C-alpha positions in Angstrom: 65.4 50.0 -14.7 65.4 51.5 -11.2 66.2 49.2 -8.4 64.0 49.1 -5.4 65.7 48.5 -2.1 64.9 48.1 1.7 66.1 49.8 4.8 65.1 48.3 7.9 65.1 50.0 11.4 64.1 48.8 14.6 60.5 50.2 15.4 60.9 50.6 18.9 62.3 54.2 18.0 60.7 54.5 14.5 56.9 54.3 14.3 56.3 55.0 10.6 52.6 55.9 11.8 53.4 58.3 14.5 56.3 59.9 12.6 54.1 61.0 9.8 50.7 61.4 11.7 52.4 64.1 14.3 51.7 67.3 12.6 55.1 67.5 10.7 54.5 66.5 6.8 51.5 66.5 5.0 52.8 64.6 1.7 51.7 61.0 2.8 49.2 58.7 2.0 47.9 55.1 3.2 49.2 52.1 0.8 48.8 48.6 1.5 50.8 47.7 4.9 52.0 51.4 5.7 51.9 54.7 3.8 53.8 56.6 0.8 55.8 59.5 1.5 56.5 62.0 -0.9 59.2 64.7 -0.3 60.5 67.0 -3.6 60.2 64.6 -6.3 61.0 61.4 -4.4 58.7 58.8 -2.8 59.1 56.0 -0.3 56.9 53.1 0.8 57.0 52.8 4.7 55.5 50.3 6.8 56.2 47.9 9.6 56.8 44.2 9.8 58.2 42.1 13.0 60.2 44.5 14.9 61.4 46.7 12.2 60.3 49.5 10.0 61.0 49.2 6.5 61.5 52.1 3.9 61.2 50.8 0.3 62.8 53.2 -2.2 64.8 53.7 -5.5 68.5 52.8 -4.7 69.8 56.2 -5.4 67.8 57.5 -3.0 68.9 55.5 -0.2 70.6 58.1 1.6 68.2 60.5 1.0 65.7 58.9 2.9 68.0 57.7 5.8 68.5 61.4 6.4 64.8 62.3 5.6 63.8 59.8 8.6 67.0 60.9 10.8 67.8 57.3 11.0 71.5 58.5 12.2 70.5 59.9 15.2 70.2 58.1 18.9 66.6 58.6 20.0 67.2 56.4 22.9 69.1 59.1 24.2 66.2 61.4 23.5 63.5 59.4 25.2 65.9 59.0 28.1 66.6 62.5 28.8 62.8 63.2 28.5 62.1 60.3 30.9 64.8 61.9 33.1 63.0 65.3 33.4 60.6 63.4 36.1 57.7 65.5 34.8 54.9 62.9 34.4 53.4 64.1 31.4 56.5 64.2 29.4 57.1 60.8 30.6 54.1 59.4 29.9 54.3 61.4 26.5 57.7 59.8 25.6 56.6 56.4 26.3 53.6 56.9 24.3 55.5 58.4 21.4 59.0 56.9 21.5 59.0 56.2 17.7 58.5 59.6 16.5 61.2 61.0 14.7 61.8 64.3 13.6 61.9 64.5 9.8 64.7 66.5 7.9 62.6 67.8 5.1 63.6 70.1 2.2 62.9 73.9 3.4 61.5 75.4 0.8 59.1 72.6 0.3 58.6 73.0 4.4 57.9 76.7 4.0 55.4 76.6 1.2 53.7 73.6 3.2 53.4 75.7 6.7 52.2 78.8 5.0 49.2 76.6 3.5 48.7 75.3 7.2 48.2 78.4 8.6 44.4 78.3 10.2 43.6 75.5 8.2 42.9 71.6 9.1 45.0 68.7 8.0 42.8 67.0 5.6 42.1 70.4 3.9 46.1 70.9 4.0 46.8 67.7 2.2 44.2 68.1 -0.4 45.9 71.8 -1.5 49.2 70.7 -1.5 47.8 67.2 -3.4 46.3 70.1 -6.0 49.6 72.0 -5.8 51.7 69.1 -6.8 49.3 67.8 -9.5 48.5 71.2 -11.2 52.5 72.3 -11.2 54.6 69.3 -10.3 56.8 66.8 -12.6 54.8 63.4 -13.0 57.2 60.7 -11.7 56.3 56.6 -11.2 57.0 54.6 -8.2 56.1 50.8 -7.7 54.1 51.1 -11.0 52.0 54.1 -9.8 52.4 58.1 -10.6 52.8 60.6 -8.5 53.6 64.3 -8.8 56.7 66.1 -7.3 56.4 69.7 -5.4 56.7 72.2 -7.7 59.6 74.5 -8.0 59.3 78.4 -7.1 59.9 79.0 -10.6 57.1 77.2 -11.9 55.0 78.3 -9.2 55.6 81.9 -9.8 54.2 81.7 -13.4 50.7 81.3 -11.8 48.7 84.4 -10.6 47.0 84.8 -7.3 43.4 83.7 -8.9 45.2 80.2 -9.8 46.2 80.0 -6.0 42.5 80.8 -5.0 40.9 78.1 -7.1 42.7 75.3 -5.5 41.7 76.5 -2.0 44.4 78.7 -0.7 42.0 81.5 0.2 43.9 84.5 1.7 47.2 82.5 1.6 47.0 82.8 -2.2 49.0 86.1 -2.0 51.5 85.0 0.3 52.1 81.8 -1.6 52.5 83.9 -5.0 54.9 86.0 -3.8 57.1 84.0 -1.8 57.6 82.0 -5.2 58.2 85.2 -7.0 61.1 86.5 -4.4 62.6 83.0 -4.6 62.5 83.0 -8.1 64.1 86.7 -8.4 66.9 85.9 -5.6 65.0 88.3 -3.4 64.7 85.3 -0.7 67.2 82.7 -0.5 65.6 79.8 1.8 69.1 77.9 1.8 71.2 81.0 3.3 69.0 81.2 6.4 70.8 78.0 7.6 73.9 79.9 8.5 71.9 81.8 10.8 71.6 80.8 14.5 68.2 79.8 15.8 66.9 83.2 16.9 67.9 85.0 13.7 66.8 82.3 11.6 63.1 82.6 13.1 63.7 86.7 12.5 64.6 86.1 8.9 61.4 83.6 8.5 58.7 86.2 10.1 60.1 88.6 7.9 58.6 86.9 4.9 55.0 88.0 4.2 52.7 85.4 5.4 54.8 83.8 8.0 54.1 84.0 11.8 55.6 82.9 14.9 54.0 79.6 14.9 54.9 78.8 11.2 58.3 80.0 11.7 58.8 77.7 14.5 57.6 74.6 12.6 59.8 75.4 9.4 62.9 75.8 11.9 62.4 72.6 13.5 60.9 70.4 10.8 62.7 71.9 7.7 65.9 73.4 9.4 66.3 70.8 12.1 66.5 73.3 15.0 65.5 71.3 18.1 65.9 74.5 20.2 62.0 75.3 18.9 58.7 74.6 20.3 55.8 75.1 18.1 52.7 75.9 20.2 49.4 75.4 18.6 46.1 74.3 20.6 47.1 71.2 21.7 50.5 72.3 23.3 48.5 75.3 24.8 46.3 72.9 26.7 49.4 71.1 27.6 50.9 74.3 29.3 47.8 75.4 30.8 46.5 72.0 32.1 49.5 70.2 32.8 52.4 72.9 33.4 49.7 74.9 35.2 51.0 77.7 33.1 49.1 81.4 33.2 50.7 83.3 30.2 48.4 83.8 27.3 50.7 84.7 24.3 51.7 81.7 22.4 55.1 83.0 21.5 56.1 83.5 25.3 54.7 79.9 26.1 57.1 78.6 23.1 60.2 80.6 24.9 58.7 79.1 27.8 59.3 75.7 27.1 62.6 76.6 24.9 64.4 77.9 28.2 63.3 74.8 30.1 64.4 71.9 27.7 66.8 73.9 25.9 68.1 71.5 22.7 65.4 68.8 23.5 62.7 71.2 23.0 61.6 70.1 19.5 61.9 66.5 20.5 59.6 67.2 23.7 57.3 69.1 21.6 56.6 66.3 19.2 56.1 64.1 22.1 53.9 66.2 24.1 51.6 67.0 21.1 51.3 63.7 19.9 50.2 62.4 23.4 47.8 65.1 24.3 46.1 64.6 20.8 45.7 60.9 21.1 44.6 61.1 24.6 42.0 63.7 24.0 40.8 61.5 21.1 40.7 58.4 23.2 38.5 59.9 25.6 36.1 61.5 23.3 35.2 58.0 21.7 
């Protein structure tokens, strides 16, 4: 029988909720005092207790989840650098979101997931991905409950476009079906992209049918751990216009502006700013 272990980490620099709810992952759900988190065919129960965040997982998945939650990186250094920029919005955002960590997710799962995310809202994205896993993934069990793995591209390539439309993908159905086929046939090797520098990586991602600049930035940051990426969505555009007093209209150019300004810390700062702008506006609307 598989043994469940606990990984404990100071919650000051690992907020389970903030890390999961800042737009970088869609496969998680509330469970008991925290959340169940899914990646590929793995599952962990994550929650906070006292001064620590706790990850419960199968013993053989320990190293996977230590890497997944980026627990070896010193986020105090990143937080201090953000505050040291002496930019009020960034300092406020870093203090509000100092527990956010950038996840090291499976690159292929990330690519499919962020294609699903295009022009979509988070509840719908999560629902579609759940249907995809339920329909094509392998059944597993964790803490006495069943769940389904993210399906392999080969399994996904067996289904036609109509199937993907039937689970709510709409125009994205063709993109998902084609990507699954191309990966299965060896026309696209997602893992090989990791050998490229960030600029060439994003070019290769954008060359995939259905991948735009924002999706490429997200996959580069959350799948390939390229922290010199700065995804720009509605919230970040608001930050740029309202707090950085910018006047560029093109989101790709806004992303370039932030990367040139913040270099290798860009992705970490993006998560602080995204999280802060969103929670601040939501609290104002209440």
